C-alpha positions in Angstrom: -21.3 -8.5 -4.7 -21.2 -4.8 -3.8 -24.2 -2.9 -2.7 -25.5 -0.1 -4.8 -24.5 2.5 -2.2 -20.9 1.2 -2.2 -20.9 1.4 -6.0 -22.1 5.0 -5.9 -19.4 5.8 -3.4 -16.8 4.3 -5.7 -18.2 6.2 -8.6 -18.1 9.5 -6.7 -14.5 8.8 -5.4 -13.3 8.1 -8.9 -15.0 11.2 -10.3 -13.2 13.3 -7.7 -9.9 11.7 -8.7 -10.5 12.4 -12.4 -11.4 16.0 -11.5 -8.1 16.6 -9.7 -5.5 14.6 -11.5 -3.8 15.9 -14.6 -1.5 13.0 -15.5 -3.1 9.6 -16.1 -1.7 6.5 -17.9 -4.3 3.8 -19.0 -2.8 0.3 -19.3 -3.9 -3.3 -19.8 -2.7 -5.9 -17.4 -3.9 -9.2 -18.8 -2.2 -12.4 -17.6 -0.2 -10.6 -14.9 0.7 -12.6 -11.8 0.2 -11.5 -8.2 4.0 -11.0 -7.8 4.2 -8.9 -11.0 1.3 -6.8 -9.8 3.0 -6.3 -6.4 6.2 -5.2 -8.2 4.2 -2.8 -10.5 2.4 -1.2 -7.5 5.8 -0.8 -5.7 7.3 0.8 -8.9 4.5 3.2 -9.2 4.6 4.2 -5.6 8.3 4.8 -5.9 7.7 7.2 -8.8 5.1 9.1 -6.7 2.0 7.7 -8.4 -1.1 5.8 -7.6 -2.5 2.7 -9.2 -6.1 1.4 -9.6 -7.7 -1.5 -11.4 -11.0 -0.3 -12.7 -14.1 -1.4 -14.6 -14.4 0.2 -18.0 -18.0 1.3 -17.6 -17.3 2.7 -14.1 -14.3 4.7 -15.6 -16.5 6.0 -18.4 -19.3 7.1 -16.1 -16.9 8.7 -13.6 -15.0 10.6 -16.2 -18.0 12.4 -17.6 -17.6 16.2 -17.2 -13.9 15.9 -16.3 -10.7 16.4 -18.4 -10.3 12.6 -18.6 -13.7 12.1 -20.4 -12.2 11.6 -23.9 -9.5 9.3 -22.5 -12.0 6.9 -20.8 -14.2 6.5 -23.9 -14.4 3.1 -25.5 -12.1 1.2 -23.1 -11.9 -2.5 -23.7 -10.3 -5.4 -21.9 -8.8 -5.4 -18.5 -7.9 -1.8 -17.6 -5.8 -0.2 -14.9 -4.9 3.4 -14.2 -1.6 4.8 -13.0 -1.8 8.5 -12.1 0.1 11.2 -10.4 -0.4 14.8 -9.3 3.2 15.8 -9.7 5.8 14.5 -12.2 4.4 12.6 -15.2 7.9 12.0 -16.6 9.0 10.0 -13.6 5.8 7.9 -13.7 6.2 7.4 -17.5 9.8 6.3 -17.0 8.9 3.8 -14.2 6.0 2.3 -16.2 8.0 2.0 -19.4 10.8 0.3 -17.6 8.4 -2.1 -16.0 6.6 -2.8 -19.3 9.9 -3.7 -21.0 10.4 -6.5 -18.4 6.8 -7.6 -18.3 5.1 -8.0 -21.7 1.8 -8.7 -20.1 1.6 -5.0 -19.1 0.8 -2.7 -22.0 -0.2 0.9 -22.5 -3.5 1.9 -24.0 -3.4 5.7 -23.8 -2.6 8.6 -21.4 -3.3 12.1 -20.4 -0.6 14.7 -19.5 -1.4 18.2 -18.5 -5.0 17.6 -19.4 -4.2 16.5 -23.0 -4.8 13.0 -24.2 -1.7 11.3 -25.7 -1.1 8.0 -27.5 1.3 5.2 -26.6 4.1 6.6 -28.7 3.9 9.9 -26.9 4.1 8.0 -23.5 7.3 6.4 -24.7 8.7 9.8 -25.9 7.8 11.3 -22.5 9.7 8.5 -20.8 12.9 9.4 -22.6 12.8 13.0 -21.4 15.0 14.1 -18.6 13.3 14.2 -15.2 12.2 17.5 -13.6 15.2 17.5 -11.2 17.6 17.1 -14.2 16.0 19.9 -16.1 16.1 22.2 -13.0 19.8 21.3 -12.5 20.6 22.2 -16.1 18.7 25.5 -15.8 20.5 26.4 -12.6 23.9 25.5 -14.1 23.2 27.8 -17.1 22.2 30.6 -14.8 25.2 30.2 -12.6 27.6 29.8 -15.6 26.4 33.2 -17.1 27.0 34.9 -13.8 30.4 33.3 -13.4 31.4 34.5 -16.8 30.2 38.0 -16.0 32.2 38.1 -12.8 35.3 36.7 -14.5 35.0 39.3 -17.3 34.5 42.2 -14.8 37.4 41.1 -12.6 39.6 40.6 -15.7 39.3 44.3 -16.6 40.4 45.5 -13.2 43.2 42.9 -13.1 44.5 44.0 -16.6 44.4 47.6 -15.5 46.4 46.8 -12.4 49.0 44.8 -14.5 49.4 47.8 -16.9 49.9 50.2 -14.1 52.3 47.9 -12.3 54.4 47.5 -15.4 54.4 51.3 -16.0 55.7 51.8 -12.5 58.4 49.2 -12.8 59.6 50.7 -16.1 59.4 54.3 -14.7 57.1 55.4 -17.5 55.0 57.4 -15.1 56.5 60.7 -14.0 56.1 61.8 -10.5 
């Protein structure tokens, strides 16, 4: 049994986490084995996230006055949190992939960019391209535009040179 001072430290630590983090996924993990839990934690770490099993009343108390307050209201059953400070899409993809292989793991709700989202939105988020893929597409589009501009500009000069060269060959220019 934990001492009251340890419980207060846990509450304060969780409150600090809720104050900083902007991307949280709340899940249920009933009837999950130790091996499945190990794989889940490994998957979440690989996606750049953190994972905690929490008590519902502790989460509700710790979330008061934070953006996660509405997310942590009325939790029931065994609850765990997966959260990240960086890319919510990568974490959502990892969790969704894990949930497909392990039906004992289920989503309850989530919070992305400070907004509470439902289970369907989490699945939609998991189908989005990752941040790296989006940046690659944007860079491609920027580079493609500049390549087209350079090609068009060099084409004008090239065409002029061809016309002048043909005129010289056909002696159409007087000297």
